[in-house]
PAZASE-285851 format. One record per residue (C-alpha): residue number from 0; chain; x, y, z; residue in three letters. Coordinates in steps of 0.25 Angstrom, whole numbers. Each point is the difference from the previous one (the first is absolute). Last residue first. Example, Ala and Ser with C-alpha at 12.3 -4.5 7.8 and 13.67 -1.06 7.14 Angstrom:
2
<site><num>1</num><chaine>A</chaine><x>55</x><y>-4</y><z>29</z><residu>SER</residu></site>
<site><num>0</num><chaine>A</chaine><x>-6</x><y>-14</y><z>2</z><residu>ALA</residu></site>
***
This chain:
249
<site><num>248</num><chaine>A</chaine><x>-7</x><y>63</y><z>30</z><residu>LEU</residu></site>
<site><num>247</num><chaine>A</chaine><x>3</x><y>-7</y><z>13</z><residu>THR</residu></site>
<site><num>246</num><chaine>A</chaine><x>6</x><y>-12</y><z>-6</z><residu>ASN</residu></site>
<site><num>245</num><chaine>A</chaine><x>10</x><y>8</y><z>-8</z><residu>LEU</residu></site>
<site><num>244</num><chaine>A</chaine><x>6</x><y>5</y><z>13</z><residu>TYR</residu></site>
<site><num>243</num><chaine>A</chaine><x>2</x><y>-14</y><z>5</z><residu>ALA</residu></site>
<site><num>242</num><chaine>A</chaine><x>7</x><y>-4</y><z>-13</z><residu>ALA</residu></site>
<site><num>241</num><chaine>A</chaine><x>9</x><y>12</y><z>-1</z><residu>VAL</residu></site>
<site><num>240</num><chaine>A</chaine><x>5</x><y>-3</y><z>14</z><residu>ALA</residu></site>
<site><num>239</num><chaine>A</chaine><x>1</x><y>-15</y><z>-1</z><residu>GLU</residu></site>
<site><num>238</num><chaine>A</chaine><x>9</x><y>3</y><z>-13</z><residu>ALA</residu></site>
<site><num>237</num><chaine>A</chaine><x>8</x><y>11</y><z>8</z><residu>ASP</residu></site>
<site><num>236</num><chaine>A</chaine><x>3</x><y>-11</y><z>11</z><residu>ALA</residu></site>
<site><num>235</num><chaine>A</chaine><x>4</x><y>-10</y><z>-9</z><residu>ASP</residu></site>
<site><num>234</num><chaine>A</chaine><x>9</x><y>9</y><z>-7</z><residu>SER</residu></site>
<site><num>233</num><chaine>A</chaine><x>-2</x><y>5</y><z>-15</z><residu>LEU</residu></site>
<site><num>232</num><chaine>A</chaine><x>12</x><y>-2</y><z>-8</z><residu>ASN</residu></site>
<site><num>231</num><chaine>A</chaine><x>-7</x><y>-10</y><z>-10</z><residu>LYS</residu></site>
<site><num>230</num><chaine>A</chaine><x>-12</x><y>8</y><z>0</z><residu>VAL</residu></site>
<site><num>229</num><chaine>A</chaine><x>0</x><y>8</y><z>-13</z><residu>ASN</residu></site>
<site><num>228</num><chaine>A</chaine><x>9</x><y>-9</y><z>-8</z><residu>ASN</residu></site>
<site><num>227</num><chaine>A</chaine><x>-10</x><y>-12</y><z>3</z><residu>GLN</residu></site>
<site><num>226</num><chaine>A</chaine><x>-12</x><y>9</y><z>-2</z><residu>MET</residu></site>
<site><num>225</num><chaine>A</chaine><x>4</x><y>5</y><z>-14</z><residu>LEU</residu></site>
<site><num>224</num><chaine>A</chaine><x>5</x><y>-14</y><z>-5</z><residu>VAL</residu></site>
<site><num>223</num><chaine>A</chaine><x>-14</x><y>-6</y><z>5</z><residu>GLY</residu></site>
<site><num>222</num><chaine>A</chaine><x>-8</x><y>-5</y><z>-12</z><residu>ARG</residu></site>
<site><num>221</num><chaine>A</chaine><x>2</x><y>-14</y><z>6</z><residu>PRO</residu></site>
<site><num>220</num><chaine>A</chaine><x>-1</x><y>-3</y><z>14</z><residu>ARG</residu></site>
<site><num>219</num><chaine>A</chaine><x>8</x><y>-11</y><z>6</z><residu>ALA</residu></site>
<site><num>218</num><chaine>A</chaine><x>3</x><y>-10</y><z>11</z><residu>PHE</residu></site>
<site><num>217</num><chaine>A</chaine><x>8</x><y>-11</y><z>-5</z><residu>THR</residu></site>
<site><num>216</num><chaine>A</chaine><x>-6</x><y>-13</y><z>4</z><residu>ILE</residu></site>
<site><num>215</num><chaine>A</chaine><x>8</x><y>-12</y><z>7</z><residu>THR</residu></site>
<site><num>214</num><chaine>A</chaine><x>-8</x><y>-13</y><z>1</z><residu>ARG</residu></site>
<site><num>213</num><chaine>A</chaine><x>-8</x><y>-7</y><z>10</z><residu>PRO</residu></site>
<site><num>212</num><chaine>A</chaine><x>-8</x><y>-12</y><z>-5</z><residu>ALA</residu></site>
<site><num>211</num><chaine>A</chaine><x>-14</x><y>3</y><z>-2</z><residu>TRP</residu></site>
<site><num>210</num><chaine>A</chaine><x>-3</x><y>-14</y><z>-4</z><residu>THR</residu></site>
<site><num>209</num><chaine>A</chaine><x>-7</x><y>2</y><z>-13</z><residu>ASN</residu></site>
<site><num>208</num><chaine>A</chaine><x>8</x><y>12</y><z>-4</z><residu>GLY</residu></site>
<site><num>207</num><chaine>A</chaine><x>-2</x><y>14</y><z>6</z><residu>GLY</residu></site>
<site><num>206</num><chaine>A</chaine><x>7</x><y>7</y><z>12</z><residu>VAL</residu></site>
<site><num>205</num><chaine>A</chaine><x>7</x><y>-3</y><z>12</z><residu>GLU</residu></site>
<site><num>204</num><chaine>A</chaine><x>10</x><y>11</y><z>4</z><residu>MET</residu></site>
<site><num>203</num><chaine>A</chaine><x>15</x><y>3</y><z>-1</z><residu>PHE</residu></site>
<site><num>202</num><chaine>A</chaine><x>2</x><y>14</y><z>-3</z><residu>ARG</residu></site>
<site><num>201</num><chaine>A</chaine><x>9</x><y>6</y><z>-11</z><residu>LYS</residu></site>
<site><num>200</num><chaine>A</chaine><x>4</x><y>15</y><z>0</z><residu>GLN</residu></site>
<site><num>199</num><chaine>A</chaine><x>2</x><y>5</y><z>-14</z><residu>ASP</residu></site>
<site><num>198</num><chaine>A</chaine><x>-9</x><y>13</y><z>1</z><residu>PRO</residu></site>
<site><num>197</num><chaine>A</chaine><x>6</x><y>3</y><z>14</z><residu>HIS</residu></site>
<site><num>196</num><chaine>A</chaine><x>-4</x><y>15</y><z>1</z><residu>GLN</residu></site>
<site><num>195</num><chaine>A</chaine><x>-13</x><y>-2</y><z>-8</z><residu>TRP</residu></site>
<site><num>194</num><chaine>A</chaine><x>-4</x><y>-12</y><z>8</z><residu>VAL</residu></site>
<site><num>193</num><chaine>A</chaine><x>2</x><y>8</y><z>13</z><residu>LYS</residu></site>
<site><num>192</num><chaine>A</chaine><x>-8</x><y>11</y><z>-4</z><residu>LEU</residu></site>
<site><num>191</num><chaine>A</chaine><x>-11</x><y>-10</y><z>-3</z><residu>GLN</residu></site>
<site><num>190</num><chaine>A</chaine><x>1</x><y>-5</y><z>14</z><residu>GLN</residu></site>
<site><num>189</num><chaine>A</chaine><x>-1</x><y>14</y><z>6</z><residu>THR</residu></site>
<site><num>188</num><chaine>A</chaine><x>-12</x><y>4</y><z>-8</z><residu>LEU</residu></site>
<site><num>187</num><chaine>A</chaine><x>-7</x><y>-13</y><z>5</z><residu>TYR</residu></site>
<site><num>186</num><chaine>A</chaine><x>3</x><y>3</y><z>14</z><residu>PHE</residu></site>
<site><num>185</num><chaine>A</chaine><x>-4</x><y>15</y><z>-2</z><residu>ALA</residu></site>
<site><num>184</num><chaine>A</chaine><x>-14</x><y>-4</y><z>-5</z><residu>HIS</residu></site>
<site><num>183</num><chaine>A</chaine><x>-4</x><y>9</y><z>-12</z><residu>GLN</residu></site>
<site><num>182</num><chaine>A</chaine><x>-7</x><y>13</y><z>3</z><residu>GLY</residu></site>
<site><num>181</num><chaine>A</chaine><x>7</x><y>8</y><z>-11</z><residu>ALA</residu></site>
<site><num>180</num><chaine>A</chaine><x>9</x><y>-10</y><z>-8</z><residu>ILE</residu></site>
<site><num>179</num><chaine>A</chaine><x>-9</x><y>1</y><z>-13</z><residu>ARG</residu></site>
<site><num>178</num><chaine>A</chaine><x>9</x><y>-6</y><z>-11</z><residu>PRO</residu></site>
<site><num>177</num><chaine>A</chaine><x>8</x><y>6</y><z>-11</z><residu>PHE</residu></site>
<site><num>176</num><chaine>A</chaine><x>-5</x><y>-7</y><z>-13</z><residu>THR</residu></site>
<site><num>175</num><chaine>A</chaine><x>-10</x><y>11</y><z>-2</z><residu>ALA</residu></site>
<site><num>174</num><chaine>A</chaine><x>1</x><y>10</y><z>11</z><residu>MET</residu></site>
<site><num>173</num><chaine>A</chaine><x>2</x><y>-2</y><z>15</z><residu>GLY</residu></site>
<site><num>172</num><chaine>A</chaine><x>-9</x><y>5</y><z>11</z><residu>GLU</residu></site>
<site><num>171</num><chaine>A</chaine><x>12</x><y>3</y><z>9</z><residu>GLY</residu></site>
<site><num>170</num><chaine>A</chaine><x>-6</x><y>14</y><z>3</z><residu>ASN</residu></site>
<site><num>169</num><chaine>A</chaine><x>10</x><y>8</y><z>-9</z><residu>PRO</residu></site>
<site><num>168</num><chaine>A</chaine><x>1</x><y>-11</y><z>-9</z><residu>GLY</residu></site>
<site><num>167</num><chaine>A</chaine><x>6</x><y>-13</y><z>-1</z><residu>HIS</residu></site>
<site><num>166</num><chaine>A</chaine><x>12</x><y>4</y><z>-9</z><residu>CYS</residu></site>
<site><num>165</num><chaine>A</chaine><x>5</x><y>13</y><z>5</z><residu>SER</residu></site>
<site><num>164</num><chaine>A</chaine><x>-7</x><y>-3</y><z>13</z><residu>ASN</residu></site>
<site><num>163</num><chaine>A</chaine><x>10</x><y>-10</y><z>4</z><residu>CYS</residu></site>
<site><num>162</num><chaine>A</chaine><x>12</x><y>10</y><z>2</z><residu>GLN</residu></site>
<site><num>161</num><chaine>A</chaine><x>12</x><y>-6</y><z>-7</z><residu>ILE</residu></site>
<site><num>160</num><chaine>A</chaine><x>10</x><y>-8</y><z>8</z><residu>VAL</residu></site>
<site><num>159</num><chaine>A</chaine><x>15</x><y>2</y><z>-5</z><residu>GLY</residu></site>
<site><num>158</num><chaine>A</chaine><x>5</x><y>0</y><z>14</z><residu>GLN</residu></site>
<site><num>157</num><chaine>A</chaine><x>4</x><y>14</y><z>1</z><residu>GLU</residu></site>
<site><num>156</num><chaine>A</chaine><x>-13</x><y>4</y><z>-7</z><residu>PRO</residu></site>
<site><num>155</num><chaine>A</chaine><x>-9</x><y>-7</y><z>11</z><residu>ILE</residu></site>
<site><num>154</num><chaine>A</chaine><x>-14</x><y>2</y><z>-5</z><residu>GLY</residu></site>
<site><num>153</num><chaine>A</chaine><x>-7</x><y>13</y><z>1</z><residu>LYS</residu></site>
<site><num>152</num><chaine>A</chaine><x>-16</x><y>-2</y><z>1</z><residu>GLU</residu></site>
<site><num>151</num><chaine>A</chaine><x>0</x><y>-15</y><z>4</z><residu>PHE</residu></site>
<site><num>150</num><chaine>A</chaine><x>14</x><y>1</y><z>7</z><residu>ILE</residu></site>
<site><num>149</num><chaine>A</chaine><x>-5</x><y>11</y><z>9</z><residu>GLU</residu></site>
<site><num>148</num><chaine>A</chaine><x>-13</x><y>-6</y><z>2</z><residu>LYS</residu></site>
<site><num>147</num><chaine>A</chaine><x>6</x><y>-13</y><z>5</z><residu>GLY</residu></site>
<site><num>146</num><chaine>A</chaine><x>10</x><y>8</y><z>10</z><residu>ARG</residu></site>
<site><num>145</num><chaine>A</chaine><x>-12</x><y>7</y><z>6</z><residu>VAL</residu></site>
<site><num>144</num><chaine>A</chaine><x>-8</x><y>-14</y><z>1</z><residu>LEU</residu></site>
<site><num>143</num><chaine>A</chaine><x>12</x><y>-5</y><z>7</z><residu>GLN</residu></site>
<site><num>142</num><chaine>A</chaine><x>1</x><y>12</y><z>9</z><residu>PRO</residu></site>
<site><num>141</num><chaine>A</chaine><x>-15</x><y>-2</y><z>5</z><residu>ASP</residu></site>
<site><num>140</num><chaine>A</chaine><x>-6</x><y>13</y><z>1</z><residu>GLU</residu></site>
<site><num>139</num><chaine>A</chaine><x>-5</x><y>-1</y><z>-14</z><residu>LEU</residu></site>
<site><num>138</num><chaine>A</chaine><x>-15</x><y>-1</y><z>3</z><residu>GLY</residu></site>
<site><num>137</num><chaine>A</chaine><x>-9</x><y>-12</y><z>4</z><residu>THR</residu></site>
<site><num>136</num><chaine>A</chaine><x>-5</x><y>-2</y><z>-14</z><residu>ASN</residu></site>
<site><num>135</num><chaine>A</chaine><x>-11</x><y>-11</y><z>0</z><residu>ALA</residu></site>
<site><num>134</num><chaine>A</chaine><x>2</x><y>-8</y><z>-12</z><residu>ILE</residu></site>
<site><num>133</num><chaine>A</chaine><x>-9</x><y>1</y><z>-12</z><residu>LYS</residu></site>
<site><num>132</num><chaine>A</chaine><x>-2</x><y>-12</y><z>-9</z><residu>MET</residu></site>
<site><num>131</num><chaine>A</chaine><x>-1</x><y>4</y><z>-14</z><residu>PRO</residu></site>
<site><num>130</num><chaine>A</chaine><x>-14</x><y>0</y><z>-7</z><residu>ALA</residu></site>
<site><num>129</num><chaine>A</chaine><x>-1</x><y>-10</y><z>-11</z><residu>GLN</residu></site>
<site><num>128</num><chaine>A</chaine><x>1</x><y>4</y><z>-15</z><residu>LYS</residu></site>
<site><num>127</num><chaine>A</chaine><x>14</x><y>-6</y><z>-1</z><residu>SER</residu></site>
<site><num>126</num><chaine>A</chaine><x>-4</x><y>-13</y><z>6</z><residu>PHE</residu></site>
<site><num>125</num><chaine>A</chaine><x>-11</x><y>-2</y><z>-11</z><residu>TYR</residu></site>
<site><num>124</num><chaine>A</chaine><x>8</x><y>4</y><z>-12</z><residu>ASP</residu></site>
<site><num>123</num><chaine>A</chaine><x>12</x><y>-8</y><z>4</z><residu>ALA</residu></site>
<site><num>122</num><chaine>A</chaine><x>-9</x><y>-13</y><z>2</z><residu>LEU</residu></site>
<site><num>121</num><chaine>A</chaine><x>-6</x><y>3</y><z>-14</z><residu>GLU</residu></site>
<site><num>120</num><chaine>A</chaine><x>13</x><y>2</y><z>-7</z><residu>GLN</residu></site>
<site><num>119</num><chaine>A</chaine><x>5</x><y>-13</y><z>6</z><residu>ILE</residu></site>
<site><num>118</num><chaine>A</chaine><x>-13</x><y>-7</y><z>-3</z><residu>GLN</residu></site>
<site><num>117</num><chaine>A</chaine><x>2</x><y>4</y><z>-15</z><residu>LYS</residu></site>
<site><num>116</num><chaine>A</chaine><x>14</x><y>-4</y><z>0</z><residu>ASP</residu></site>
<site><num>115</num><chaine>A</chaine><x>-4</x><y>-14</y><z>4</z><residu>LYS</residu></site>
<site><num>114</num><chaine>A</chaine><x>3</x><y>-5</y><z>15</z><residu>LEU</residu></site>
<site><num>113</num><chaine>A</chaine><x>5</x><y>-14</y><z>2</z><residu>PRO</residu></site>
<site><num>112</num><chaine>A</chaine><x>13</x><y>3</y><z>7</z><residu>GLY</residu></site>
<site><num>111</num><chaine>A</chaine><x>-4</x><y>12</y><z>7</z><residu>ALA</residu></site>
<site><num>110</num><chaine>A</chaine><x>-5</x><y>-8</y><z>13</z><residu>MET</residu></site>
<site><num>109</num><chaine>A</chaine><x>11</x><y>-11</y><z>0</z><residu>GLY</residu></site>
<site><num>108</num><chaine>A</chaine><x>11</x><y>11</y><z>-2</z><residu>TRP</residu></site>
<site><num>107</num><chaine>A</chaine><x>-7</x><y>9</y><z>10</z><residu>MET</residu></site>
<site><num>106</num><chaine>A</chaine><x>0</x><y>-10</y><z>12</z><residu>TYR</residu></site>
<site><num>105</num><chaine>A</chaine><x>14</x><y>-6</y><z>3</z><residu>ARG</residu></site>
<site><num>104</num><chaine>A</chaine><x>8</x><y>7</y><z>-10</z><residu>VAL</residu></site>
<site><num>103</num><chaine>A</chaine><x>-6</x><y>13</y><z>3</z><residu>GLY</residu></site>
<site><num>102</num><chaine>A</chaine><x>0</x><y>-2</y><z>15</z><residu>TYR</residu></site>
<site><num>101</num><chaine>A</chaine><x>15</x><y>-2</y><z>1</z><residu>PHE</residu></site>
<site><num>100</num><chaine>A</chaine><x>5</x><y>9</y><z>-12</z><residu>ASN</residu></site>
<site><num>99</num><chaine>A</chaine><x>0</x><y>-2</y><z>-15</z><residu>SER</residu></site>
<site><num>98</num><chaine>A</chaine><x>-5</x><y>8</y><z>-12</z><residu>ARG</residu></site>
<site><num>97</num><chaine>A</chaine><x>4</x><y>-6</y><z>-13</z><residu>SER</residu></site>
<site><num>96</num><chaine>A</chaine><x>-9</x><y>-12</y><z>3</z><residu>HIS</residu></site>
<site><num>95</num><chaine>A</chaine><x>-7</x><y>2</y><z>-14</z><residu>ASP</residu></site>
<site><num>94</num><chaine>A</chaine><x>-14</x><y>2</y><z>8</z><residu>ARG</residu></site>
<site><num>93</num><chaine>A</chaine><x>7</x><y>7</y><z>11</z><residu>TYR</residu></site>
<site><num>92</num><chaine>A</chaine><x>6</x><y>10</y><z>-10</z><residu>ASP</residu></site>
<site><num>91</num><chaine>A</chaine><x>-14</x><y>1</y><z>-8</z><residu>GLN</residu></site>
<site><num>90</num><chaine>A</chaine><x>-7</x><y>3</y><z>14</z><residu>LEU</residu></site>
<site><num>89</num><chaine>A</chaine><x>11</x><y>11</y><z>3</z><residu>GLN</residu></site>
<site><num>88</num><chaine>A</chaine><x>-1</x><y>7</y><z>-13</z><residu>ASN</residu></site>
<site><num>87</num><chaine>A</chaine><x>-15</x><y>0</y><z>0</z><residu>VAL</residu></site>
<site><num>86</num><chaine>A</chaine><x>0</x><y>6</y><z>14</z><residu>LEU</residu></site>
<site><num>85</num><chaine>A</chaine><x>10</x><y>11</y><z>-4</z><residu>TYR</residu></site>
<site><num>84</num><chaine>A</chaine><x>-9</x><y>4</y><z>-12</z><residu>ASP</residu></site>
<site><num>83</num><chaine>A</chaine><x>-12</x><y>1</y><z>9</z><residu>LYS</residu></site>
<site><num>82</num><chaine>A</chaine><x>6</x><y>9</y><z>10</z><residu>GLN</residu></site>
<site><num>81</num><chaine>A</chaine><x>-4</x><y>-4</y><z>14</z><residu>GLN</residu></site>
<site><num>80</num><chaine>A</chaine><x>-13</x><y>5</y><z>5</z><residu>GLY</residu></site>
<site><num>79</num><chaine>A</chaine><x>-3</x><y>-12</y><z>9</z><residu>ALA</residu></site>
<site><num>78</num><chaine>A</chaine><x>11</x><y>-10</y><z>-1</z><residu>LEU</residu></site>
<site><num>77</num><chaine>A</chaine><x>5</x><y>0</y><z>14</z><residu>ASN</residu></site>
<site><num>76</num><chaine>A</chaine><x>12</x><y>-10</y><z>1</z><residu>PRO</residu></site>
<site><num>75</num><chaine>A</chaine><x>1</x><y>-12</y><z>9</z><residu>VAL</residu></site>
<site><num>74</num><chaine>A</chaine><x>10</x><y>-2</y><z>11</z><residu>MET</residu></site>
<site><num>73</num><chaine>A</chaine><x>-6</x><y>11</y><z>9</z><residu>PRO</residu></site>
<site><num>72</num><chaine>A</chaine><x>-13</x><y>-7</y><z>-1</z><residu>SER</residu></site>
<site><num>71</num><chaine>A</chaine><x>-13</x><y>8</y><z>0</z><residu>HIS</residu></site>
<site><num>70</num><chaine>A</chaine><x>-1</x><y>1</y><z>-15</z><residu>SER</residu></site>
<site><num>69</num><chaine>A</chaine><x>-8</x><y>10</y><z>-7</z><residu>GLN</residu></site>
<site><num>68</num><chaine>A</chaine><x>-2</x><y>-5</y><z>-14</z><residu>GLY</residu></site>
<site><num>67</num><chaine>A</chaine><x>-15</x><y>2</y><z>1</z><residu>ASN</residu></site>
<site><num>66</num><chaine>A</chaine><x>-4</x><y>-14</y><z>3</z><residu>VAL</residu></site>
<site><num>65</num><chaine>A</chaine><x>13</x><y>-2</y><z>8</z><residu>GLY</residu></site>
<site><num>64</num><chaine>A</chaine><x>14</x><y>-3</y><z>-5</z><residu>HIS</residu></site>
<site><num>63</num><chaine>A</chaine><x>2</x><y>-14</y><z>7</z><residu>CYS</residu></site>
<site><num>62</num><chaine>A</chaine><x>-14</x><y>-7</y><z>-3</z><residu>ALA</residu></site>
<site><num>61</num><chaine>A</chaine><x>-4</x><y>12</y><z>-9</z><residu>ALA</residu></site>
<site><num>60</num><chaine>A</chaine><x>9</x><y>-6</y><z>-11</z><residu>CYS</residu></site>
<site><num>59</num><chaine>A</chaine><x>-9</x><y>-12</y><z>-2</z><residu>VAL</residu></site>
<site><num>58</num><chaine>A</chaine><x>-16</x><y>3</y><z>0</z><residu>GLN</residu></site>
<site><num>57</num><chaine>A</chaine><x>0</x><y>15</y><z>1</z><residu>VAL</residu></site>
<site><num>56</num><chaine>A</chaine><x>12</x><y>3</y><z>-10</z><residu>ALA</residu></site>
<site><num>55</num><chaine>A</chaine><x>-4</x><y>-13</y><z>-9</z><residu>LEU</residu></site>
<site><num>54</num><chaine>A</chaine><x>-14</x><y>6</y><z>-2</z><residu>VAL</residu></site>
<site><num>53</num><chaine>A</chaine><x>6</x><y>14</y><z>-3</z><residu>ASN</residu></site>
<site><num>52</num><chaine>A</chaine><x>9</x><y>-6</y><z>-10</z><residu>GLY</residu></site>
<site><num>51</num><chaine>A</chaine><x>-11</x><y>-7</y><z>-8</z><residu>ALA</residu></site>
<site><num>50</num><chaine>A</chaine><x>-2</x><y>-15</y><z>-1</z><residu>VAL</residu></site>
<site><num>49</num><chaine>A</chaine><x>-4</x><y>-4</y><z>-14</z><residu>GLU</residu></site>
<site><num>48</num><chaine>A</chaine><x>14</x><y>0</y><z>-5</z><residu>TYR</residu></site>
<site><num>47</num><chaine>A</chaine><x>3</x><y>-12</y><z>10</z><residu>ASP</residu></site>
<site><num>46</num><chaine>A</chaine><x>15</x><y>3</y><z>5</z><residu>GLY</residu></site>
<site><num>45</num><chaine>A</chaine><x>-4</x><y>-4</y><z>14</z><residu>LEU</residu></site>
<site><num>44</num><chaine>A</chaine><x>-11</x><y>-10</y><z>0</z><residu>THR</residu></site>
<site><num>43</num><chaine>A</chaine><x>-11</x><y>0</y><z>10</z><residu>ARG</residu></site>
<site><num>42</num><chaine>A</chaine><x>-1</x><y>14</y><z>0</z><residu>SER</residu></site>
<site><num>41</num><chaine>A</chaine><x>-16</x><y>1</y><z>3</z><residu>ARG</residu></site>
<site><num>40</num><chaine>A</chaine><x>-8</x><y>9</y><z>-9</z><residu>THR</residu></site>
<site><num>39</num><chaine>A</chaine><x>-8</x><y>10</y><z>9</z><residu>PRO</residu></site>
<site><num>38</num><chaine>A</chaine><x>2</x><y>11</y><z>-10</z><residu>ASN</residu></site>
<site><num>37</num><chaine>A</chaine><x>-5</x><y>13</y><z>5</z><residu>GLU</residu></site>
<site><num>36</num><chaine>A</chaine><x>8</x><y>-2</y><z>13</z><residu>LEU</residu></site>
<site><num>35</num><chaine>A</chaine><x>-7</x><y>1</y><z>13</z><residu>THR</residu></site>
<site><num>34</num><chaine>A</chaine><x>-4</x><y>-14</y><z>-1</z><residu>THR</residu></site>
<site><num>33</num><chaine>A</chaine><x>14</x><y>-4</y><z>3</z><residu>VAL</residu></site>
<site><num>32</num><chaine>A</chaine><x>-3</x><y>1</y><z>15</z><residu>PRO</residu></site>
<site><num>31</num><chaine>A</chaine><x>9</x><y>9</y><z>8</z><residu>PRO</residu></site>
<site><num>30</num><chaine>A</chaine><x>14</x><y>-4</y><z>4</z><residu>ILE</residu></site>
<site><num>29</num><chaine>A</chaine><x>2</x><y>2</y><z>15</z><residu>ASN</residu></site>
<site><num>28</num><chaine>A</chaine><x>6</x><y>-13</y><z>3</z><residu>ASN</residu></site>
<site><num>27</num><chaine>A</chaine><x>11</x><y>1</y><z>-10</z><residu>PHE</residu></site>
<site><num>26</num><chaine>A</chaine><x>6</x><y>13</y><z>6</z><residu>TYR</residu></site>
<site><num>25</num><chaine>A</chaine><x>10</x><y>-6</y><z>9</z><residu>THR</residu></site>
<site><num>24</num><chaine>A</chaine><x>8</x><y>-5</y><z>-12</z><residu>CYS</residu></site>
<site><num>23</num><chaine>A</chaine><x>14</x><y>-3</y><z>7</z><residu>GLY</residu></site>
<site><num>22</num><chaine>A</chaine><x>-5</x><y>-13</y><z>5</z><residu>ALA</residu></site>
<site><num>21</num><chaine>A</chaine><x>-9</x><y>-2</y><z>-12</z><residu>LEU</residu></site>
<site><num>20</num><chaine>A</chaine><x>12</x><y>-2</y><z>-9</z><residu>ALA</residu></site>
<site><num>19</num><chaine>A</chaine><x>-1</x><y>-15</y><z>0</z><residu>ALA</residu></site>
<site><num>18</num><chaine>A</chaine><x>-14</x><y>1</y><z>-3</z><residu>VAL</residu></site>
<site><num>17</num><chaine>A</chaine><x>2</x><y>9</y><z>-12</z><residu>SER</residu></site>
<site><num>16</num><chaine>A</chaine><x>11</x><y>-9</y><z>-6</z><residu>PHE</residu></site>
<site><num>15</num><chaine>A</chaine><x>-11</x><y>-12</y><z>1</z><residu>SER</residu></site>
<site><num>14</num><chaine>A</chaine><x>-9</x><y>9</y><z>-8</z><residu>PHE</residu></site>
<site><num>13</num><chaine>A</chaine><x>9</x><y>-1</y><z>-12</z><residu>ALA</residu></site>
<site><num>12</num><chaine>A</chaine><x>0</x><y>-14</y><z>0</z><residu>ILE</residu></site>
<site><num>11</num><chaine>A</chaine><x>-16</x><y>-1</y><z>2</z><residu>VAL</residu></site>
<site><num>10</num><chaine>A</chaine><x>0</x><y>11</y><z>-10</z><residu>LEU</residu></site>
<site><num>9</num><chaine>A</chaine><x>5</x><y>-9</y><z>-11</z><residu>SER</residu></site>
<site><num>8</num><chaine>A</chaine><x>10</x><y>6</y><z>-10</z><residu>SER</residu></site>
<site><num>7</num><chaine>A</chaine><x>11</x><y>-9</y><z>6</z><residu>ALA</residu></site>
<site><num>6</num><chaine>A</chaine><x>11</x><y>2</y><z>10</z><residu>VAL</residu></site>
<site><num>5</num><chaine>A</chaine><x>7</x><y>-13</y><z>2</z><residu>GLN</residu></site>
<site><num>4</num><chaine>A</chaine><x>-5</x><y>-7</y><z>12</z><residu>SER</residu></site>
<site><num>3</num><chaine>A</chaine><x>1</x><y>6</y><z>14</z><residu>ARG</residu></site>
<site><num>2</num><chaine>A</chaine><x>-15</x><y>1</y><z>1</z><residu>GLY</residu></site>
<site><num>1</num><chaine>A</chaine><x>-2</x><y>0</y><z>15</z><residu>ILE</residu></site>
<site><num>0</num><chaine>A</chaine><x>10</x><y>4</y><z>11</z><residu>MET</residu></site>
***
């Protein structure tokens, strides 16, 4: 892997993280020319006040998340139509390393680290205004989807699981700091639910430093007491069911 030196503000370093991620970022080859933007400024340096968020979105974030925030990798979340306040919070959490999971530590820490507050606001604004990805709905004949819909709308009261739509909206569209979960990749949602369920779980992985020596990382998502309490009793099968259902919305 290239660029394993300590993450700096240079796009050369940040771009090396993108290259490492391309195995899971199949949308990269479909990125249209940057000239489609009104501002053709090149984002040669992350954290440069002169580089607007929409330019960074197309020239950097698009490598994994897609130009319009429609990711084609199940490991990488769709950002199109996501709530702006939620995106701001997540970018800030990645920037200060308070949000940690495998791909977040490996890629997003380096990407978000140099960003200025203004750029974070602009990135969040750009992606929040993009059209959400539409998934072909094949109906709810599948028992897993039926179960997922039931949890989304009614919860599992006997297990202390509140219905998802009470915070994420009747159609999963989210509100303010509560994220849009409709149309999100099922694999990504399932992985995030596991982080919520095991907030103090430690994982051994290579990350950071001049030598990328393996060390133990605690997977965590701040601002998450509500979610931790809500999904702690959710079984793996039910987590997969609700994630599969949300992917169809």
